N, C-alpha and C positions, 0 to 999 in steps of 0.2 A: 543425595542430597536429603535436607531434612526441614522440615518447616519449624524455623524458630518459635513462633504463637501463634494461637488461631486467629486468622485473618490476615497475619503477615506475610509476605511472598516468602519463596522459598529461597536457602542461599547456594547460590551457585557454587561450585568447586573453581579454585582459583588455578590459576596457570601452574604455582607452585605447588600446591595440593596434588595437581596430576603430575607433573615430575616425580614427585617423589612416591605415587603411588603406581605400582605395575600394572594395576589393572586397568586404571582409570589411562595411562598413557597409551596402554595397548588399542583402549578404544578410538583415542583420538587418531591416533597414529592409522589406524584399520578406517575410522570415518572419511580422514584426509583423503586416503589414498581411491577409497570407492568414488567421492566426489570429484576426483581428478581424471576418473575415468569418463565420468558421466559429463564432465566439461568440455571433453574433446569434441564430440559429434556436434552438440552444442556451440559453441565458440566457432565452428568451423560455418556449420548452417549459417549464423546470425553475421559471419563475415561476407557470406554470400547474399544475404539477403542487404545488409550497408554497401554492395556492390566494392569488394575490397580484398586483397587476396587471403587466404583462408589464416594464414601466419598473424595477420592484423590483430584479427579476432582471440588465436591463441596465446601472442603475447600479452595482448590488452588483459586476458582473463588471469593470465600468471601476475600480472605485473599489481592489479588489482585486487585479487584475493589477499596477497601477500599485503600490500598498503593497509586495508581495512584490516587486519586482525590485528596489525596496531594501533590503527587511528579511529576505528569506527565505535561506537559505542553499544552495540549489540554482540557481543560473545557468540561463538557457534556458526554465527550469518555468514554466507556465502556471498561476495561480489565478484562479478565478471561481465565479461560481454554480454550483452541481453539485447532480445529479439527488441523488445521497445524501446529500446535507446536507437539501434538499428533504425528501425522505421521511418525516426523524426527526421536522423540526420542523413540518410540514404542518396536524396536529392541532391545534397551539398558536392559530393564526388563527382554525380553523373555531372553536372551542371558545371562545375568551377575547378574539379582537380583534388589530387590530394593533399594538396599545401592547404586549400581553404580547408579540407573536412577536417584536419591535424588542427588547424586554428579555432575551427568550430568547436572540438572537443574539450581543448585548454580554456575557451570562454565560458563552454558551460560550466565547468569545475569550478571556476571562479565565480560564478553566477551563484552556484551551490554552497559555498563557502558565504557570500554576502547573506543571502539568505538564511543561513543558519546563525549566523551572528544579528540579525535581525529578530530571529526567534520565530521562522515558518516553523520549526516543527511543532510549537504550540499547540498550533491550529489543529492538529491529529485528537485533541481532546473533544471537537465537536465533529467531529466522523460517527453519526450512531452507530450502534453494534449491528443492525438491519444491510447497513451499506456494507459492514466487515463481513458480514455471513455469505454477502451479495460477491463480495470481491473475492473471497476465499473460493467459492462454489465455480465463480468465473476463470478464475485460475486453474483450477481443478479442469474443467473443460478445455480449457485455451491446449494447459499440458497432452492432453489427451490426444487434439485433434492435431498437434503438431508430430505426432507418432503415425500415423495413419498414412500420409506417402511410402512408411519404410513396411506397410502391408499390403498395400495396395497399389495396382500400376503397372503397366507394363513391367515386363524384365524380372519381377519379384517372383522366385522360386516357392513352389507351395512348402518346400522345409521349412520356410520361416515360422509358418504355422506350429508347427509341432516344436522347434527349437522356443518359442515364445509361451507355449504352454506348459513345456519344463520348465523354463522360467518362473512363471508365475507359482508352479507348482513349488517351487524351491522357495521361492520369497515368502508364501503363505507359510510353509510347514519349518521352514529354517529356526525363525525365532520360538517357535513351542517346542523344538529340542533342546536348543540352547543359541545364548545371546555372547557368547563368549567371542565368535568370530560375524560380522556383522552378513546379514544374509544377504543382500546386494553383491558383494564379494564373491564370495559362494559360489553364486548364480554366473557370475562374468566368467569365475575360472573354469567351471563345470562345463559348461555351455561351449565357450573357446576351446577345451582339449578336444571336444566332441568332436569341433567342427575340422580341427586341425587331422587328430587320428582319422576320420571317415573322408577327410577329403572334400568336405561338401562345400558346392557352390553356391556362396547364400553371400549378400551384400555385410560389408568389413567396413570398420572404421576406416580404411585406408581407402576406399572409393568414395568417401565423403568430400577428399582433397588432399592437397599436400600438405605433408607436416613438414615443419622448420628443421632448419639443419644447424643453425647458429644462433647465438643470443641477440636477442634485440639491443640496438644501439640508438644514441640519443636521433633524434629526430626535431629538427627547427623548422620549420614553416616558411616557406619563400613567397610572403606577400607584406603588399603594401601598407605599412600601419598609418593607415587614410581611414576617413569617415565612410567612405564609399564601401572600403570592407568592412567597417562594422555593421554597415547597412547591410550587406549583403548574408556574414555570417550570424549578426544578433539575434534575428528570428528564430533561427534553427537552436542557435545555442541556446536562447532561454527556453523553449519548447525541452530540448534535453533537458535542461536543468528539473524543472518543474516534474515533467515523465519522471526522469530517474529518482528525483526526493520522495514522490509522489509513492513509487510503488516501493521504494527502501524503506520508508518509513513506516508504510501499510505490513511489511513482511516483518517489520523486527518489532511492532506491536502483534502479530500473528505469532512470533515467538515467545515473545513475553508471554502469552495467553497461554502458548504450549507448555512452556517450563514452568509456570506461576512466578517469574519473576521481572523484574524491571531493569530497563535499559535507559539510557542517555538520548534520545530522542537527536537534543540538539549537537551534541558529538559526533552522533550517525550522519548531521546533515554537512558538518564541518569533514568527516573522515569521508565521506562520496567525494565530495568537490576534490576535496587534496589528493583522491585515488584517481580522480578520473583527469585531474592535470598531469600526475605522473604518468598516467597511460596515454596521454597525448605527446607527454615530451619523449617516449619512445617508440611516437608512430604508432601507438593503439588507438581504437576508436571507441573507448569510453565503453561506460554501462554503470550497472547499479546493483543492488541487489537480486537473488536469483530465488525466486519462490521454489522451483521443483526440485535445485541443490542446495538448499537452506532445511527443505522438509527431508531430503536423504540422510545429511549432515544429523541433524536434530532427532527427527523420529523414526527415520529408520536406523539409523548407526548409532544412535543414542550419545552423539558427541554435544559438551556444554561448555568448553573451553574457546580462546582464542585459536590454542596450537592445533585444532584441525582444520581452522580456514586457514591460516599459515602453510601447514601441510599440502592442503587441498593445492595453493599455488605452486608450494615447490614441488610436488610430487608432479605436476603437470609439465613443469617443465622439464623434470628430468623423462618423464614417458615420452615426450614428444623429440627431445634431443638425444638421448643415450638408447631408449626403447622405443623407438619409433615403428622398427619393425613389427615387433611384439604387438606394441597397440594396433595396429594396423591392422591385425588377423583378427581381432575382436569382433564377431558377428555383430551387426546391430542391433538383431533381435532380443541379444541379451540385455544392451544399454536402453530399449523400447518396453520389456519387462519389467523391468527397476523405475522407468518413469510412468507405467500404468498404475506402478502398487504406490508409486508417489501420489496419482490422480484420486485413487480409493482412500488412500488415508485423508488427503487433504480436503478433500469434499465432505463438507457438513449434511452427514445422512441426516440427521437429527433434524433440520432443517425444513427436511420436507415431507417426515413422517405424518399422516392422518391427525394424530392424535394432538402434533405440535402445531400444525397447520389451523386447526378447530380453536386452539387457547390463544394462537397470538393474534392482536387487532387486524384487520386486513390488510391495513396501511402499511405495517409492518412487514406483513407478505408483499404488499405492491413494491415498494421500496427496496426489496432483494431482490425480485425479479425485476426489476428497473434496471438494478446494476447489472444484474445479471446478463439481460439481453444486450446492453449500450455495450458492456464489454466483450460478448462475444462477438457480435454484431459488428463492430469497429477493430477486435484487434487491440484496441486501443483502453489500457489502464485507468488512465489520469482520465478519458471521459467517460467510462462507466462510473469511476469515484465521483466525478462533479455532478453527473445526472443523477446520480442515487442521492446526493447529499441534497441538491435542489431538489429532487421530490421528496425527501425527507423533511425539510423545511417549509414547502408548502401543505404537504398534509400535517403536522405538527400544526399549523397556523391554524386551519382551518378546525382541525379538532377542539384546542385552547380557544380559540374564537366564540365558543359557547359557553364559556365555563363564566364569563360574568353576567351579574344579575345585579337588575335594580327593582329597590321595594321601597313602595311610596305607602306614606302614612299622614294622615292628616289630625291636627291636635283636636282637644276637645270644642274649643273657640272657633276651631275654622277659619283661622288666622295666618295659619301656617303650616307649608306640607314641607315631609321630610322626605328625602329620598337616602336611602343606604345603597352605596355601590359597592358590587362583593365582587372580588376576581383582578386578575391580569389584565391592564391596558395597555395595547400597543396596536399599531396600527392595523391588524387585523379584527382585533374586538372591539375596538374603539370607534369602528366606523357605524356600527348602530348603536351607539351608546346615545346619539343624538333623537332618535325614535322612540328611546324607552321613557320618555317624561310628557306627563300629562298639560301642555302650555295652557292651553283654553280653561283648561277645568281647574285649575290652580288658584289659591288666594294670592294676596297681593305681596306675601313673604315665603319664599322657598331657602331650604337650605340644603346644602347637597354634602351629603357623608362620606366623607374621601378614606375611611380610617382602616377600613377591611378592604381596601385595593390598592395597587400599585401602579404607578404612572412611570413607564417604561421610554416614550418616546414624542418625538413633537407633533405625531399626529393626532396622542389624546390632547395633549395641550390645544390643538387645535379644534379638537371636538368640544373640551369643555368651554372653550372660548365661543364658539358658536351657539353655545346651550345660554350661555347667561346674556348672551347680543340681543338673541331672541326673545329672553323673558322679557330684558329692558326696555325692547320696542312693543310691549305688551305692558310696561308702566311697572313692573314685577321686579321686587327685590332681591337678589337671590346671594348668599351666603355660602362658601365653600370651605367647609370643616376638616379636617383631618387628614390633611396632607402632610406625610414626613415631610422632615429640613429637605432633603434632596429633590423631592418631587415639588415642593411649595417652592423652591430658590430656581427650580428649572421653569416651573410654570409664571412666577415672576420676570423671567429673564425674557421671556419670550412673548409677553401679554402685556407687562407692565401693569398690570392692572391689580393684581394680587399681592400681598406682601407676606411674608413668611409666618405672619401671627395669623393670618385668616383662615 
């Protein structure tokens, strides 16, 4: 990839360019294979969380990966069954059964398409960088915590730890020797070979659940099309849609930053909705973008096009159907090693360096920590991001509230007092505006100059009105000047006292 000009995003290789380049195509193919291997235990684990058969998660991952390769807005991003969505909709299958579960997935996909059409993706611009850093760090921690059951607990043999150490060593050293073959693939193959040759008894992929033996088929949920059904599945479908879109758009933005490229967030929203509908139509559990597998694809394997995403889904189907016996013997230690390296690569270590913490405003660090703690505590990315954004808004409002200044001068004849208001006026900064005037000490005429300020909301209009009323009760004449056209019209509409020319 090359940069077109300073300050402009890089140009990604197209699918056609990758198909014409043996080097690029090999990289995409191998990346897809590695991601497919990493998807299998994750999909099975998320199926268990959702309370459905492991085959449901595997089929969902296959369908969504293939669908998003064509429909998504972010090339090389991996979409499949995820824990975030599984947690949200798990109560449906427990309380109402599989038919209502699939109906929820279908409705969630429809809601995502509606949200995409109304432009919800544009709200991403309001997520501060400190929240984004917290989101990334929290994801890295959650991915790491998800690996711990494979390393600790009853029945975990000690051989897991040497295998993990060797896997991490391969993943660390391999990229320094050559990048022709993805290091995760090398680690998986070598550790699997060692386990088979020496007949070591360690947890394998096959221990996680039964692999499917046939293709998925259409699934039409048998639920009544009534308002009662909508009341049951509606809240879960809405939560699924919001959580899935939020995680997908945040992941897309992260990949944009990693690759220095842009992607269509609106198209991604529409693609996620369509992929969930297709997943539900074939009996899948639905999902969203997967940060761990996306990092394996983009950062560890170097993939950049939709080819890797498509092949991840295709290889997943081939592996579980045609090569299920081979996949089943892959040691979980190999996949855990890959995911731990993903955690290390995903975490923003720069954000916690002492030099960075000293240089950054304390409010920015606080927002990042709130996002991390809330996300890790609840295991819900949506809650963490929403709380982080709210914290950022509050701290921003407090910070800029002190930027408004009011300067008072009196003319030589002591007949008129001039007040110059400087700064941005909104609900947080305008609350103290009424206290910055010397009402009893001012002469009969007062001029309030607003030319160096900007009125943003009705709170400021109300504050100005209160100032005028207080002066009028004292018999003082008040003239407000310098309002721009927008602020003047705003003030005039709400108070009816000031014209555009005042």
